[in-house]
Each structure stands twice: as C-alpha cells, then as structure tokens.
C-alpha positions in Angstrom: -5.9 0.1 4.5 -8.2 3.5 3.9 -10.9 2.3 5.4 -9.5 0.2 8.4 -7.6 3.9 9.1 -11.0 6.1 9.0 -12.4 4.3 11.9 -11.2 4.4 15.6 -7.8 2.5 16.1 -10.2 0.9 18.9 -12.9 -0.1 16.6 -12.2 -3.2 14.0 -13.6 -2.8 10.8 -15.0 -5.9 9.0 -14.1 -7.3 6.1 -17.5 -7.3 4.5 -17.9 -3.6 5.2 -14.8 -2.9 3.2 -15.6 -4.7 -0.1 -18.9 -3.1 0.2 -17.7 0.5 0.8 -14.3 0.0 -1.4 -17.0 -1.9 -4.4 -14.7 -5.1 -4.3 -15.6 -9.0 -3.7 -14.6 -10.9 -0.8 -12.7 -13.2 -2.5 -10.0 -10.6 -3.7 -9.8 -9.1 -0.2 -9.3 -12.0 1.1 -5.6 -11.5 -0.6 -5.2 -8.0 -0.6 -6.4 -8.8 3.5 -3.5 -11.8 3.6 -0.6 -9.5 2.0 -1.4 -6.4 4.5 -1.8 -9.0 7.5 2.2 -10.8 6.3 3.1 -7.3 5.8 1.8 -6.7 9.8 0.4 -3.8 8.4 -2.5 -4.6 10.1 -4.0 -7.6 12.9 -7.3 -8.8 14.1 -8.9 -6.8 16.4 -9.9 -10.1 18.9 -9.3 -13.5 17.0 -10.8 -14.8 13.9 -13.6 -13.1 12.8 -13.1 -10.1 13.9 -12.5 -6.4 12.5 -9.5 -5.5 10.9 -7.0 -2.5 12.9 -4.1 -1.0 11.7 -0.6 -2.4 13.6 1.0 1.3 13.7 -0.6 5.2 13.2 -1.8 5.9 10.2 0.4 8.7 10.3 3.9 6.4 10.5 2.6 4.0 7.6 3.9 5.1 3.8 1.9 4.3 0.9 5.7 2.7 0.2 4.8 0.4 3.1 1.5 -0.8 1.7 3.2 -1.3 -1.6 5.6 -3.4 -0.3 3.1 -5.9 0.7 2.4 -6.8 -2.4 5.3 -6.2 -4.6 8.4 -6.7 -2.9 10.3 -3.3 -4.9 9.5 -0.9 -7.9 11.1 -2.0 -10.9 9.3 0.3 -14.2 11.6 -1.8 -16.6 13.4 -5.1 -16.5 16.5 -3.5 -17.4 16.7 -1.9 -13.8 16.1 -5.8 -12.5 18.7 -7.4 -10.8 17.0 -10.4 -13.2 17.6 -8.4 -16.1 19.7 -9.2 -18.9 21.1 -6.4 -20.6 23.9 -6.7 -22.7 24.2 -2.5 -22.8 23.5 -2.4 -19.3 26.7 -0.4 -18.0 26.9 2.4 -20.9 23.1 2.9 -20.8 22.3 6.9 -21.2 18.5 5.6 -21.1 19.1 3.0 -17.9 20.3 5.6 -16.1 17.0 7.8 -16.8 15.2 5.2 -16.2 17.0 4.1 -12.3 16.8 7.9 -11.6 12.9 7.6 -12.7 12.5 4.9 -10.4 13.9 6.7 -7.8 11.6 9.5 -8.2 8.6 6.7 -7.7 10.2 5.2 -4.7 10.7 8.8 -3.0 7.2 10.2 -4.4 5.1 7.0 -2.1 7.7 6.8 0.8 6.9 10.6 1.4 3.2 9.8 1.5 1.7 8.7 4.5 -1.6 6.8 5.1 -2.5 9.8 7.5 -2.7 12.1 4.2 -4.6 10.0 2.2 -7.1 9.8 5.1 -7.3 13.7 5.6 -7.6 14.1 2.0 -10.4 11.3 2.1 -12.4 13.4 4.9 -12.1 16.7 2.7 -13.8 14.7 -0.2 -16.6 13.4 2.0 -17.6 16.6 3.7 -17.9 18.1 0.3 -19.3 15.4 -1.6 
C-alpha cells in the first residue's frame, strides 16, 4: 500500500516494482494484492497487466482498513472472540483488561492513515 500511495494517483505501480522495492517474492505479493483488491483498497489502472492504484486518497485509508483486508478483526486473546470457550468469561477482570487493550489497539490503528506513513517514509528517504 505504501509503494502505491507514494506514486501519483494516475500512475499505476507494477507488481514487480512493489516486490523489488519491498524485497518480497512475487508469489507472496500475489496473495497480498488479491486481498487488497478484494477489500477494494486497490484496483488495476486499465485492467490486467497494468499497474495498481489506490481506490481512495491515502488520507482516507487507515491502517485498520488495511489490516482488515487480511484479518476480520483484532482479538489479542482467544477469550475475547465469539468462539472462545472460557467458563470464567463473565466474571474475569483479566478478560476486561484484555478487552480494553484490544480496543486501544483498534483505536490506534484507526487513528493512523496511510498518508501519515507516506509522509514519514518521505522524510526517511530524504534523510537517507
């Protein structure tokens, strides 16, 4: 997402270029691209064999949006999940603590946009 966001909105970024810059395999990137397209965070510029662009402005995409492309939600411990089978579920202060921590993590991810990461990366690139 960062590689795509750092390019002009009209210029598609090729998968091979993303893989090279992020030092990941094309096969692994295929899975990432698929999930990001399914989540409607990216799209092909002009169809197959073209570059990718964001479907929204980077300032409108949160890190939580990106996370949700790969995971349905955040659940830092099993007892917080709907499928968790804890018999102490209702009377456990630790579960409450983890629930609050879980919400803090979600809030933090929702509070950071892709645009903010782009700006930080640009500063790092200038310094490097």
